[in-house]
N, C-alpha and C positions, 0 to 999 in steps of 0.2 A: 884593877881591883886590889884592894889592900889585903894583906894576909888575914886580918880579922874578919873582913867581909866574906872571904872564901871559906874560912872556918865556920862562920855562922851559917852560910848557905849550905855547906856540906852537912852540918849538924841538923839543920832544918829539913833537908831532903831525907836524911836517914830516919828521922822521927816520923816524917810524913808517910814514908813507905810502910811503917808499921801499923798505920791506922786502917780501919775498914774503909771501903769506898765511900760510904755515906759520910763518914767523918772527914775524909779528904775533900769532899764536895763542900762541906761546911767551912773548912779552912780556906778553900778557894773563894767561896762567897765572902768571907770576912776580909781576905786580902783585897778583893775587888772593891769592897766597901771602903777600906782604908785608902786605896788608891784614888777613889773619887773624893773622899773627904779631905785628903791631904795630897793634892797633886804636886808633882815635883816642881820645885821653884827654879827659875832661871836666874842666873846672876844678872844684876842690873847692867844696862848697857854702859860701856865706858864713855865718859864725858870727854868731849874735845874742847879745851879752853878756847875762848874767843871765837867759837864757830859762828855764832849769830850776833856778834858784837854790834854791828851797825843796824840791826833790825829792831832794836828795842827803843 
């Protein structure tokens, strides 16, 4: 994790802890919505030159 991610995470947790339980649930619901809408992307597989050269 980079320093910026750690700082952002710490700040988010600190602010989240100040919210009422109902508000915390709303934040969790929103985070889950975002995770479904924008799933983490995986880097493309590395190509191997001439792997299937004679199959085309």
